[in-house]
N, C-alpha and C positions, 0 to 999 in steps of 0.2 A: 329502441328506447333507453334515454343516457341516463343517466347518474342524477344528472340536476335535481332539482323540484321540480314535482309540478306544479301548478296553477289550478285552481277552480273555479270553476260559478257555483255561489253556493249562497242558497237564499236562505237566508237562516230562520223571516217570521214568514207562519203560511194559515191562512184563514180555515176553516175546514168545512165541508158540505154537509150536513146533519141529515142523516137518511131516517131517523124514526123520533119519539119522542123524549127516547132515552140520549141526553147527547149532551159532546161540551161545543159550548157555541164559538170558544176560539183556544187555540193550540200552539206552541208555542215547539219548533222541534229545531235543535240546535246541535250542531256535529262539533264535538270534543276530540275528534280521532280521527284521521285516515290518513293510510298507508300501501301504497301500490307494493306488493310483494312476489313479484314477480315479473318475465317480459310476455306479452302476446304479441310479438311479430306478426302481421298479416300479408302486407308489401312493404316495397320499397322504391323509388323514384330517386330520377337522377335530376336535380336543379341546376339550370344551363345558366341562368338573370338572377338579378331582381335583390333582394338583399339574402340572400342564401345560396347566394350562386358557390356551385362546385361544392355542394354540400351531397350528400345521397341523406333524402331525407324516408325518413324510416315511421312507419303505419305501426305500432307498439299500442294494443290496448285505444282507447279514447284520444289518443296523443301523439302528436308528430314531432321525432328526434330529428338529428341532425349529426352525422360525421361527416366533417372534410379533412382531407390527408392534412399530417401535422397537427390536430387540434383534438382535444378533449370532446366527447358528444356533448351534447346542450340538448334542452327542449328549446322546440319553437315554436308549437301553439297547440291549444289541444282543440280537440271538434264538436265538443258538447252541447256547444249551440246548433251546432247542424240538427233538422228533424229529423235525423234516422234513428229508425225499429230498434237495433243492433248495433252492435261496437259496430264500426267499419271494417271492407274487406280487401278493398283494393285504393287506391292512390296514384295516382298519373299527374308530372308537373306540365303544363301544357306549354312552353317558351312562349309560343308569340305572344300572349296573353298575360303574363306573368301569375298564371292560376294554375290551381291544383283542381283534378274533379278525382271527387270519391265515389264510390259505391256502397253501399249499405245491398249484402247479400239479398236479402229477403225482399227489398224494395225492385226490380229486375231491370225497369223501364226507366229508372232516373238517376241521373247524372246532378252528387250535390257539389258547385263550387265554393272555394274558400281561396282568400287572397294570402300572402303570406304572412299576414300579422293574424290568421286565424279568423278572420268576418266572415259571415258567408256572403257567399255572392249571387243566388239564386239558384234555378238547380233549370236542367236541360233535361227533353226528356228522349229516349232512347227508343229507335223506330228503327224495330226489326225486319226481314225481308220475309216474303213468304209467310207471313202469319204466326213463323215461330217465334216461342215467346220460353228463357228458361226456366229453370227451377228454382237455381240459386247461381250468382256473379262473384269471383273471384278477383285476380290478380289482373292492374292492366298498364298498356305499356304507350308511349307514346313511339310514331314514326318520322323520323326528322326528315326535314324541305327534302335533302340530298339524295333519299334514296329511293330507288331507281321502282318498288312498288309502293302504291298505295300513301306516299309524301303528304308529309303532316297532320294525317288521321293519326287516330287511337284504336289500340287494340284490346278487348278485353274477353276475361275468360267467362265464357257460360257452358255454364252445365245442367246436361236433361237430367234428369232420374227415371222419367220416364220412356226415352230414349236408352237411358243405360250408354251415353255418349258423351261427350265433352267438346264444345264448337268453340273457335277462335274469331269474334266478329268484329270487323274491323269497320269501323264509323268516325265520318267526319267527326271536327268538333262539336258541330251542332247536334250531333247524339244520333245520323241520322247513317245506318250500317250498308254501306257500299261492297262489303265483300266477309265472307263465310270459309272457314277452312275448318271442315270435319276433319277430328280427332281420331286416327286409326282404332280402336277399342284396343286392339294388342300391346296398345302403346299403354295407353292411361284412357279409365274413363271417366277422370275426373281431376280437371286443372286449377292447380292454387294458382301456380305464380307463371305469370311470363315477360318476355322483354324482347326487345328487339336487339339483332344481334347484325351488327355494318360487317358488308353491305348491305347482303339479302336474304338474311335471315333470321329466324324467330326462334328463339329461347323459352323452353315449357319446363314447369316441374309438376308431379300431379301425386301431394300428401303422401310422401314418399321422400328419400334422402336422393332419389334421382332423377337426371338435369338431362333432355336430350334439346340435342339442334335441329331444327327443321325448316326447310324449304320453304317459301310460300303455300309450294302447294300441299304442305300439308305430311310431305318425306322424308324423313331421319336421315340426316344429312351427315347427324355425328353421336355418340352416346349409346344408352344412358350414361351420365357421368355420378358417379356416384361420389357420396358427401359424407366423409366418416364424421362421427361424434353429431348426425342430425335424423331425426326423424320425421320431420313433415317441413319441406324446404315451401316456404309462400310466398320466399320475395325473391323476384331478379330482376338485377338491370344491368345494364354495360357503362361504364362510365368517362369520362370525355377523356380518358387518355392509352382507352382502346381494352383497359379487365374489366373483367366482370364478377359483379358482387351476387352472392345468395343468400339468402335471411332463414335461418330456422325459425321455428315457431315458436320456442322457449328457448333456444341455445342461447340468447343476447350476443349472438356475431356475426359479421359479416365476413361470411366465406368468399377467400379473396382466389380465380385466378386468371391466368394471360387470357387471351383471345381468341386459345385456340381449345379450354377448361382443361388448362393444366394448373396442379395447386397452386400455389403462391401462400402459404400459409406463413410466412411473414410479415407477409402483406396484411392478415385478419386484422378487423378489432372490432372491438370490445364494446358492450354497451349494456353493459348487467342492470336488474332492476332490483333493490329490496333483496329480499332470502333465499331468489330463483325457485320461489314457490307460484308454480302456473294452475291454470285453470282449477279455480279453485269453484268446490260446489256443494258443501256443507261448512257451519259452525254451530258449534254448544260451547258450555261455558261449564265448565271444570266444577266443580264446587269443592272437590277437596284441596286440588290445586292453585286455584283462582288461575287457572289458564284459559286461553283459546282453546278449542280442538277445532280443526281442521280439514277437511278433507279435499283431498285436488287431486288430479289426476294430469300429470304432460306428459309430455313426449319424450325429450330430448337430456341425457345424450339417450337415455332405454326412457322407454314406455315407466312412470311412476306413479302409481297408486296407491299411497299412502291415507292417513291421519297420523298429523304431527298436531305437538302442542307448541304455542305461542304466548308466550309470559305478557302482560299488558302492554309494556314498553315495544313489542312487536320487533327486537332487535333479533331472536335465535328464534329457529324450528328445529323442533328436535323428534323425529320417528316415535308413534307411541305405537301404531298398528300398519302392519307390513299388509296394505290389501292386498295387492298383487300376489303375495305368497302365498297369502290362501285362496287364490282366486277370483277375487270381486276388483272390479272394472275401475272402481276409485270417483262414483256418479252417486254419490250414494250423501242424502242430506241430512244430518246428525241431531242427536240428542243425548243429555248428558242424566243420571238416572241416582241421583243422588244416595238416598235410602240403599242402594242396593251398591254403590260406585261402580258400576256399567255404563259403558257406552255403547248408546246403539246409534245403527248407521242403516238406513232404507235400502235395500237390495235390489234395485227397477225390474234386473234380470231373473235373479232368484225368484221374487216373489215375497223377499223375507223380509223381517227385523232382524237386523244380525247385533249380538250381543258378546263387548269385547271388557274384556276388564285390562285394568290402569296398566298392566304389562303387555298387551297387543295380545292376549289369548282370544281363541275362539270362545267364549263361556255356553254361549245358547243361543237357536235360531225361532223366532215366534214365524211361523208360516202364515202369510195373510195372503196366498192363491186364490183364492175368494173372492179376494175385492179386487187384486189387479197387480200394478208395478206401484210402488207407494212413492209417491214425488214431497211433500212436505211431509213433518215428521218432528213431536215433538212429544215429552212425557209428561204427565202431571202429578207430581209429588202427591200433591195433598189426597190425590186419589187413585193414586198406582194407575193408571189408566196409562195410554197412548193415543195423540191428537195426529192424523194422517189426513193427506189428500190424497188418491191416487191418478194414476192414469187417466183411467176409464168415467173419473167424474171428478173434472178439476172443479169445480164449481159448490164440492160436499166438501165440508169436512166430518171423517168418520172418528168417535170415541172407541175404542177398542179397549178392555180387560187385558193385563197382563198375559192371556196366554192370545191375545188375537182373537177374540169374539167380542162379536157387535153391542154397544152398549144403548150407546144413540148415534144421530148423526143429525147435524146442523147443514141447510140447505139455505146457498150464497148464490143462487140463480138470479131473484130478483135485487140483487146490487150493481153494482156498476164495472163490477169486477169481472174480466178476463177470464181469471185460472184465479186457482190457490196453490201459490207457488212453493207457498213458506208457509208453516206457522210456528209462533213462538205461544207458549203460555206465561203468563208474568201477573204478579198483584192478587195472589190469594186472599188478601183481604178482602177487595172487594164483596162488596153484599151477595152477589152474585155468586161466589164460589171461587173468582178468580177471571181475566180478563184475557184473549187474546190479541197478537196484532198477526194477521194476515197479510202478504206480499201477490198484489198481480201479475199477469207478464207485462212484456214489453208493449204492449197494443193500450193500455190504459194507464198504465208507471202506476197501481192504486196501490195506498196501503190502508187496511181496514184495522181498525181496534174493532171487540165486542166485547159483549159480558160473555158470564161460562155457558149461558145460553146459544150464543149466537146473536144475542141481538147488538144490531150496532149502532157503536158507539160514536164513532167518528173515523172520520180519511182525510189522505193527506195526499201529496203528488210526492211521490219519493225521487223522481226526477230533479226536481222540482228544489227539492225540498234537504236531498242529500246528495245528490251529487253523482246519481250514478242511473246507469240504464236497462243492465241484465243483473239483476241484485238475483243470487242461487237459494241464499237461505238469510234467517235471521235468528238471534237468540237473544234471551234476557239473559243479562249481567247480574246474579243475583248473592254476590259473595266480594269482598276487597273494595276495593277504594273509590271503583264508579258502579257500586251496587244501583238499582234500580236503572242502570242507563241498559242501551241494547245494541246488538254486534248485529252486520251483517256484511257478507263478502259475494262483490258484484264479477259473477263468471268472465264476464267481457272485456274484466279490464286489469282482476289479478288485486281488487284493490278491498281492502278492510277499513269499515269504516262504524264508529262508535258515538253514536249520537245518544240524548233524553228526546222525551217528547211529556212534558210537566200541562 
């Protein structure tokens, strides 16, 4: 992803659908601020012709950037207008059509087409062989017309969790699968990146820092080759001069090799975005410092799980809690306890609410294993309670006391929400005792505002209103210049968005 600014599609005005007698007829959702805080590279491809000829196109979050030899990285277009459910996982340029094909890892039978300006050009259905259907797709590659094997076809990395095996599906550009290469599980059971390696080989990576060189029967010809400074190679491509580029998930670097997979570090190209903070999972507002607290879970150069403090101008990130050092994985939604000056983090693996002080020390742990793994989390300062959604009951928000005991529950199964992925408390002056904003999953793209008892007052489509696809967490800003606004983090795009709802 290049450093150049990103363009977003934002619809500022949005009407709400009224779900109950307590309602607001119309709302204005206004974006005040947004910034991508880090890279999330999923795939790379080489552009042979058209406006971006000779660029390595980089699929990073929901944006496609480009780097050409001798030029600075730049933004090419974004993919927000495509009908994808999650941030895209694979991209390939098809020279005969001057089009890109994009995969959404969950919609395994669909190729989304886009032109060189980011305009959608329809979809094509992937027609697998023998009834096979993968669970998740990743990177893609184009096989050139001069290849002795499957010329002018595409390769898609197809992963089967049920079979615990990865496959390379070879298909015509119309989506018809005409060949399949089963990958030996001793090599890898999950493929992230794939590239054609002239004249007759295939490069693959497998959610690690390793690259293998295979023949078209799946036999290892060379490798594995390790890439220092990486933890998750997601993209591979061979460019026109024969060199090979590898891209890690969040290292913001094209690692260059010669055609024999010897490293060429002087040829490396960098495209860092923002603060280098990737995989944003949780956000809270620290009332004591008037800063954002953000939990993230990066990969490179080493796995980094931490909570950082970010000022309102979004110009720096300072570690507050070393989650990895305390044995936690960084997949925590956050809240802040202003009366106790503590940071709350919902720990899914340990089924606890973790409490840290502002020096990063673990101050307390609240056992919530009776309910399961906490997902959405916020603190209600007026009642000294927690509002929590749990993995096993994603359409319920439980109100717990400070020791983790159930006080009451709010059931949202009758709403259009597909889940409650995040919850934040705000507006304690509301006659009911306060309000909640709930964010659903990417199936409905729905944000819901309720009163303190869970009665729905309004809703809006956060994808249309805020320009986000996979929000991980939302928080109310309760002090400072933007008091009364909200902030959220998009886990699929490493993006922080500040907005108001009036």
